[in-house]
VEXGUPA-858273 format. One record per residue (C-alpha): residue number from 0; residue in three letters; x, y, z. Coordinates in steps of 0.02 Angstrom, whole numbers, plus 50000, padded with zeros to 5 digits. Example, Ala and Ser with C-alpha at 12.3 -4.5 7.8 and 13.67 -1.06 7.14 Angstrom:
% residues 2
{rec 0 "ALA" {50615 49775 50390}},
{rec 1 "SER" {50684 49947 50357}},
***
This chain:
% residues 319
{rec 0 "UNK" {49998 49999 50003}},
{rec 1 "UNK" {50064 50174 49962}},
{rec 2 "UNK" {50017 50340 50023}},
{rec 3 "UNK" {50019 50460 49884}},
{rec 4 "UNK" {50063 50658 49892}},
{rec 5 "UNK" {49905 50748 49832}},
{rec 6 "UNK" {50003 50903 49802}},
{rec 7 "UNK" {50117 50943 49640}},
{rec 8 "UNK" {50252 51068 49685}},
{rec 9 "UNK" {50194 51219 49772}},
{rec 10 "UNK" {50006 51166 49719}},
{rec 11 "UNK" {49958 51091 49874}},
{rec 12 "UNK" {49772 51072 49822}},
{rec 13 "UNK" {49775 50947 49673}},
{rec 14 "UNK" {49600 50861 49707}},
{rec 15 "UNK" {49609 50791 49531}},
{rec 16 "UNK" {49743 50682 49585}},
{rec 17 "UNK" {49632 50612 49736}},
{rec 18 "UNK" {49479 50593 49612}},
{rec 19 "UNK" {49604 50493 49472}},
{rec 20 "UNK" {49676 50382 49601}},
{rec 21 "UNK" {49554 50348 49749}},
{rec 22 "UNK" {49492 50180 49679}},
{rec 23 "UNK" {49653 50096 49650}},
{rec 24 "UNK" {49695 49946 49755}},
{rec 25 "UNK" {49856 49990 49801}},
{rec 26 "UNK" {49807 50175 49892}},
{rec 27 "UNK" {49816 50175 50085}},
{rec 28 "UNK" {49784 50363 50091}},
{rec 29 "UNK" {49843 50548 50058}},
{rec 30 "UNK" {49980 50651 50108}},
{rec 31 "UNK" {49896 50813 50128}},
{rec 32 "UNK" {50067 50908 50176}},
{rec 33 "UNK" {50251 50866 50188}},
{rec 34 "UNK" {50361 50954 50322}},
{rec 35 "UNK" {50236 51064 50377}},
{rec 36 "UNK" {50358 51165 50487}},
{rec 37 "UNK" {50422 51242 50331}},
{rec 38 "UNK" {50272 51245 50218}},
{rec 39 "UNK" {50128 51291 50352}},
{rec 40 "UNK" {50197 51389 50480}},
{rec 41 "UNK" {50057 51513 50543}},
{rec 42 "UNK" {49882 51499 50608}},
{rec 43 "UNK" {49813 51549 50447}},
{rec 44 "UNK" {49910 51409 50359}},
{rec 45 "UNK" {49834 51281 50486}},
{rec 46 "UNK" {49669 51337 50443}},
{rec 47 "UNK" {49707 51321 50261}},
{rec 48 "UNK" {49779 51150 50292}},
{rec 49 "UNK" {49617 51085 50389}},
{rec 50 "UNK" {49509 51158 50239}},
{rec 51 "UNK" {49623 51040 50109}},
{rec 52 "UNK" {49626 50892 50212}},
{rec 53 "UNK" {49434 50917 50235}},
{rec 54 "UNK" {49408 50934 50044}},
{rec 55 "UNK" {49520 50776 50016}},
{rec 56 "UNK" {49429 50694 50151}},
{rec 57 "UNK" {49253 50725 50048}},
{rec 58 "UNK" {49319 50678 49896}},
{rec 59 "UNK" {49381 50520 49968}},
{rec 60 "UNK" {49308 50459 50127}},
{rec 61 "UNK" {49376 50287 50121}},
{rec 62 "UNK" {49560 50319 50149}},
{rec 63 "UNK" {49658 50418 50280}},
{rec 64 "UNK" {49734 50591 50268}},
{rec 65 "UNK" {49909 50610 50320}},
{rec 66 "UNK" {50026 50755 50369}},
{rec 67 "UNK" {50206 50738 50405}},
{rec 68 "UNK" {50338 50848 50497}},
{rec 69 "UNK" {50522 50848 50547}},
{rec 70 "UNK" {50619 50883 50709}},
{rec 71 "UNK" {50701 51041 50642}},
{rec 72 "UNK" {50618 51181 50752}},
{rec 73 "UNK" {50470 51084 50728}},
{rec 74 "UNK" {50392 51004 50890}},
{rec 75 "UNK" {50289 51144 50939}},
{rec 76 "UNK" {50230 51163 50760}},
{rec 77 "UNK" {50198 50993 50757}},
{rec 78 "UNK" {50076 50983 50913}},
{rec 79 "UNK" {49993 51119 50838}},
{rec 80 "UNK" {49951 51024 50675}},
{rec 81 "UNK" {49915 50854 50767}},
{rec 82 "UNK" {49721 50818 50742}},
{rec 83 "UNK" {49722 50900 50560}},
{rec 84 "UNK" {49724 50755 50481}},
{rec 85 "UNK" {49678 50558 50513}},
{rec 86 "UNK" {49865 50523 50527}},
{rec 87 "UNK" {49993 50622 50597}},
{rec 88 "UNK" {50179 50558 50534}},
{rec 89 "UNK" {50351 50611 50615}},
{rec 90 "UNK" {50507 50609 50526}},
{rec 91 "UNK" {50678 50583 50586}},
{rec 92 "UNK" {50814 50529 50475}},
{rec 93 "UNK" {50981 50514 50579}},
{rec 94 "UNK" {51103 50392 50473}},
{rec 95 "UNK" {51208 50486 50370}},
{rec 96 "UNK" {51399 50430 50350}},
{rec 97 "UNK" {51421 50364 50533}},
{rec 98 "UNK" {51449 50186 50575}},
{rec 99 "UNK" {51310 50066 50616}},
{rec 100 "UNK" {51359 50050 50799}},
{rec 101 "UNK" {51338 50244 50819}},
{rec 102 "UNK" {51257 50260 50998}},
{rec 103 "UNK" {51215 50437 50950}},
{rec 104 "UNK" {51060 50357 50873}},
{rec 105 "UNK" {50985 50295 51031}},
{rec 106 "UNK" {50913 50459 51069}},
{rec 107 "UNK" {50847 50501 50903}},
{rec 108 "UNK" {50768 50310 50893}},
{rec 109 "UNK" {50670 50335 51055}},
{rec 110 "UNK" {50609 50510 51040}},
{rec 111 "UNK" {50553 50495 50852}},
{rec 112 "UNK" {50426 50358 50894}},
{rec 113 "UNK" {50391 50455 51057}},
{rec 114 "UNK" {50329 50615 50975}},
{rec 115 "UNK" {50183 50550 50855}},
{rec 116 "UNK" {50143 50436 50985}},
{rec 117 "UNK" {50110 50554 51136}},
{rec 118 "UNK" {50041 50708 51015}},
{rec 119 "UNK" {49922 50603 50920}},
{rec 120 "UNK" {49852 50510 51083}},
{rec 121 "UNK" {49841 50686 51159}},
{rec 122 "UNK" {49745 50761 51024}},
{rec 123 "UNK" {49556 50797 51018}},
{rec 124 "UNK" {49478 50700 50938}},
{rec 125 "UNK" {49618 50570 50963}},
{rec 126 "UNK" {49706 50520 50804}},
{rec 127 "UNK" {49840 50407 50755}},
{rec 128 "UNK" {50027 50444 50766}},
{rec 129 "UNK" {50153 50353 50638}},
{rec 130 "UNK" {50332 50360 50636}},
{rec 131 "UNK" {50438 50373 50464}},
{rec 132 "UNK" {50566 50246 50457}},
{rec 133 "UNK" {50722 50297 50359}},
{rec 134 "UNK" {50758 50181 50211}},
{rec 135 "UNK" {50848 50284 50104}},
{rec 136 "UNK" {51035 50378 50103}},
{rec 137 "UNK" {51062 50561 50099}},
{rec 138 "UNK" {51138 50651 49964}},
{rec 139 "UNK" {51317 50692 50030}},
{rec 140 "UNK" {51478 50579 49971}},
{rec 141 "UNK" {51487 50444 50094}},
{rec 142 "UNK" {51330 50444 50160}},
{rec 143 "UNK" {51266 50262 50193}},
{rec 144 "UNK" {51092 50170 50174}},
{rec 145 "UNK" {51025 50096 50333}},
{rec 146 "UNK" {51055 49929 50365}},
{rec 147 "UNK" {50930 49798 50393}},
{rec 148 "UNK" {50957 49778 50582}},
{rec 149 "UNK" {50932 49969 50601}},
{rec 150 "UNK" {50768 49952 50498}},
{rec 151 "UNK" {50710 49826 50606}},
{rec 152 "UNK" {50762 49917 50776}},
{rec 153 "UNK" {50706 50074 50709}},
{rec 154 "UNK" {50542 50023 50667}},
{rec 155 "UNK" {50504 49898 50816}},
{rec 156 "UNK" {50545 50068 50931}},
{rec 157 "UNK" {50410 50165 50835}},
{rec 158 "UNK" {50293 50029 50882}},
{rec 159 "UNK" {50351 50007 51072}},
{rec 160 "UNK" {50334 50199 51097}},
{rec 161 "UNK" {50149 50175 51045}},
{rec 162 "UNK" {50130 50226 50868}},
{rec 163 "UNK" {49994 50143 50771}},
{rec 164 "UNK" {50087 50135 50620}},
{rec 165 "UNK" {50260 50168 50519}},
{rec 166 "UNK" {50284 50230 50344}},
{rec 167 "UNK" {50442 50185 50248}},
{rec 168 "UNK" {50503 50322 50129}},
{rec 169 "UNK" {50593 50257 49979}},
{rec 170 "UNK" {50609 50338 49798}},
{rec 171 "UNK" {50672 50301 49630}},
{rec 172 "UNK" {50755 50487 49614}},
{rec 173 "UNK" {50921 50487 49544}},
{rec 174 "UNK" {50981 50611 49684}},
{rec 175 "UNK" {50930 50482 49813}},
{rec 176 "UNK" {51007 50329 49847}},
{rec 177 "UNK" {50846 50220 49888}},
{rec 178 "UNK" {50818 50127 49747}},
{rec 179 "UNK" {50730 49983 49813}},
{rec 180 "UNK" {50712 49831 49788}},
{rec 181 "UNK" {50837 49825 49643}},
{rec 182 "UNK" {50996 49886 49723}},
{rec 183 "UNK" {50963 49845 49915}},
{rec 184 "UNK" {50868 49676 49915}},
{rec 185 "UNK" {50925 49652 50101}},
{rec 186 "UNK" {50830 49817 50154}},
{rec 187 "UNK" {50689 49771 50031}},
{rec 188 "UNK" {50665 49598 50121}},
{rec 189 "UNK" {50684 49684 50285}},
{rec 190 "UNK" {50540 49797 50262}},
{rec 191 "UNK" {50431 49661 50186}},
{rec 192 "UNK" {50461 49536 50321}},
{rec 193 "UNK" {50421 49685 50460}},
{rec 194 "UNK" {50269 49708 50379}},
{rec 195 "UNK" {50209 49540 50405}},
{rec 196 "UNK" {50239 49542 50580}},
{rec 197 "UNK" {50154 49715 50611}},
{rec 198 "UNK" {50009 49628 50523}},
{rec 199 "UNK" {50020 49476 50637}},
{rec 200 "UNK" {50011 49586 50786}},
{rec 201 "UNK" {49901 49728 50734}},
{rec 202 "UNK" {49760 49686 50840}},
{rec 203 "UNK" {49865 49668 50980}},
{rec 204 "UNK" {49945 49841 50949}},
{rec 205 "UNK" {49790 49927 50903}},
{rec 206 "UNK" {49679 49854 51046}},
{rec 207 "UNK" {49791 49791 51190}},
{rec 208 "UNK" {49814 49881 51352}},
{rec 209 "UNK" {49994 49963 51331}},
{rec 210 "UNK" {50114 49976 51464}},
{rec 211 "UNK" {50281 50070 51415}},
{rec 212 "UNK" {50452 50070 51503}},
{rec 213 "UNK" {50454 50241 51569}},
{rec 214 "UNK" {50570 50347 51462}},
{rec 215 "UNK" {50741 50392 51553}},
{rec 216 "UNK" {50884 50491 51469}},
{rec 217 "UNK" {51028 50386 51442}},
{rec 218 "UNK" {50922 50206 51440}},
{rec 219 "UNK" {51005 50099 51309}},
{rec 220 "UNK" {50861 49971 51293}},
{rec 221 "UNK" {50659 49998 51275}},
{rec 222 "UNK" {50515 49892 51304}},
{rec 223 "UNK" {50319 49880 51296}},
{rec 224 "UNK" {50208 49749 51339}},
{rec 225 "UNK" {50014 49735 51274}},
{rec 226 "UNK" {49880 49645 51362}},
{rec 227 "UNK" {49770 49553 51243}},
{rec 228 "UNK" {49648 49422 51241}},
{rec 229 "UNK" {49716 49330 51386}},
{rec 230 "UNK" {49894 49348 51347}},
{rec 231 "UNK" {50034 49481 51386}},
{rec 232 "UNK" {50139 49522 51226}},
{rec 233 "UNK" {50319 49592 51251}},
{rec 234 "UNK" {50437 49675 51133}},
{rec 235 "UNK" {50605 49719 51208}},
{rec 236 "UNK" {50749 49819 51122}},
{rec 237 "UNK" {50926 49836 51136}},
{rec 238 "UNK" {50949 49992 51029}},
{rec 239 "UNK" {51146 50003 51060}},
{rec 240 "UNK" {51303 49944 51001}},
{rec 241 "UNK" {51351 49831 51149}},
{rec 242 "UNK" {51250 49673 51219}},
{rec 243 "UNK" {51124 49728 51362}},
{rec 244 "UNK" {51045 49647 51511}},
{rec 245 "UNK" {50874 49664 51546}},
{rec 246 "UNK" {50758 49617 51696}},
{rec 247 "UNK" {50585 49639 51656}},
{rec 248 "UNK" {50463 49630 51820}},
{rec 249 "UNK" {50322 49503 51759}},
{rec 250 "UNK" {50150 49479 51849}},
{rec 251 "UNK" {50153 49383 52024}},
{rec 252 "UNK" {50062 49228 51941}},
{rec 253 "UNK" {50173 49124 51842}},
{rec 254 "UNK" {50130 49118 51655}},
{rec 255 "UNK" {50070 48953 51595}},
{rec 256 "UNK" {50154 48970 51422}},
{rec 257 "UNK" {50303 49068 51359}},
{rec 258 "UNK" {50307 49091 51160}},
{rec 259 "UNK" {50415 49159 51056}},
{rec 260 "UNK" {50309 49256 50918}},
{rec 261 "UNK" {50414 49256 50767}},
{rec 262 "UNK" {50527 49081 50749}},
{rec 263 "UNK" {50640 49169 50636}},
{rec 264 "UNK" {50692 49280 50782}},
{rec 265 "UNK" {50803 49223 50914}},
{rec 266 "UNK" {50734 49238 51083}},
{rec 267 "UNK" {50870 49309 51230}},
{rec 268 "UNK" {50750 49327 51363}},
{rec 269 "UNK" {50696 49176 51475}},
{rec 270 "UNK" {50574 49166 51629}},
{rec 271 "UNK" {50649 49160 51797}},
{rec 272 "UNK" {50569 49194 51962}},
{rec 273 "UNK" {50435 49294 51895}},
{rec 274 "UNK" {50546 49399 51779}},
{rec 275 "UNK" {50607 49393 51596}},
{rec 276 "UNK" {50769 49413 51611}},
{rec 277 "UNK" {50912 49388 51480}},
{rec 278 "UNK" {51061 49481 51382}},
{rec 279 "UNK" {50998 49553 51208}},
{rec 280 "UNK" {51124 49570 51075}},
{rec 281 "UNK" {51160 49756 50988}},
{rec 282 "UNK" {51032 49814 50880}},
{rec 283 "UNK" {50918 49670 50917}},
{rec 284 "UNK" {50734 49647 50947}},
{rec 285 "UNK" {50647 49503 51050}},
{rec 286 "UNK" {50463 49487 51039}},
{rec 287 "UNK" {50367 49359 51151}},
{rec 288 "UNK" {50206 49321 51234}},
{rec 289 "UNK" {50144 49255 51400}},
{rec 290 "UNK" {49990 49151 51428}},
{rec 291 "UNK" {49913 49126 51578}},
{rec 292 "UNK" {49722 49106 51619}},
{rec 293 "UNK" {49701 49182 51788}},
{rec 294 "UNK" {49636 49341 51872}},
{rec 295 "UNK" {49787 49435 51854}},
{rec 296 "UNK" {49767 49415 51666}},
{rec 297 "UNK" {49603 49477 51670}},
{rec 298 "UNK" {49624 49605 51773}},
{rec 299 "UNK" {49770 49686 51650}},
{rec 300 "UNK" {49635 49692 51519}},
{rec 301 "UNK" {49504 49760 51640}},
{rec 302 "UNK" {49613 49865 51763}},
{rec 303 "UNK" {49455 49974 51814}},
{rec 304 "UNK" {49361 49821 51881}},
{rec 305 "UNK" {49516 49745 51959}},
{rec 306 "UNK" {49635 49862 51998}},
{rec 307 "UNK" {49705 49783 52162}},
{rec 308 "UNK" {49769 49627 52072}},
{rec 309 "UNK" {49953 49645 52064}},
{rec 310 "UNK" {50070 49780 51979}},
{rec 311 "UNK" {50114 49835 51792}},
{rec 312 "UNK" {50264 49763 51723}},
{rec 313 "UNK" {50427 49856 51747}},
{rec 314 "UNK" {50588 49837 51677}},
{rec 315 "UNK" {50765 49862 51761}},
{rec 316 "UNK" {50927 49885 51662}},
{rec 317 "UNK" {51076 49789 51714}},
{rec 318 "UNK" {51259 49854 51707}},
***
């Protein structure tokens, strides 16, 4: 599926493009505006953007409208624009020419997932937040493509942060090194594989009760759990260049089953005395589910009805 720009150049209201392609089976939605901090900085601009979004939605009520922004001077503007479209997408493309193990990327990985997730969830009415995953290289000599494991970690980090989706950007422009899949089959294969994984867990991600590891500056790992249909699903991520030990406190009751969600992923965490513990290798994601037909699991999905049974899962990073 694709999200197609409905504007061409400086013409931000080419409704004919919507009418031409709205019934095409590949269409997922319409990018109403890109880089809104640059293109729509004022209150008058926001009013115009809302009018354009409404007109696109009137022409095609069956697909979502999307806006996208970037970090440069854009946090406040992003907050103001969240809610103008069905989906608010946040871009941050940190990979230039640094080596793959550059830990400076850790902060950007966490934050670029947190902004769209938090801002969209706080909008009124509530909208969906998505993260733009870098799948291209920049223009300067020496800049490189993201490696498959970076695409993997960045995608799951946005999901763990609470995003309801991710948008991968690639193009066949000659000045942008992103001619997928022909020149970068490994990256393309990883993107397709991740799509299937997210689809497998879409009901869990969209409808489960989400518990996130609290954000702490300097963290090298992140995690989230979703309580859904009698199970707790956990995704734990090492975003760094070194192995990291994690210790996730589980509910009081011992789970009856612990399952590696995706057979092609190695599982590095194991159950021990009410915890998930283990050392996760660099740039690696563990995804698993824990089943147990007990009152505690039921309480997780009905917290207002059974607030006194146990505490929410937590995680402590080891040395």
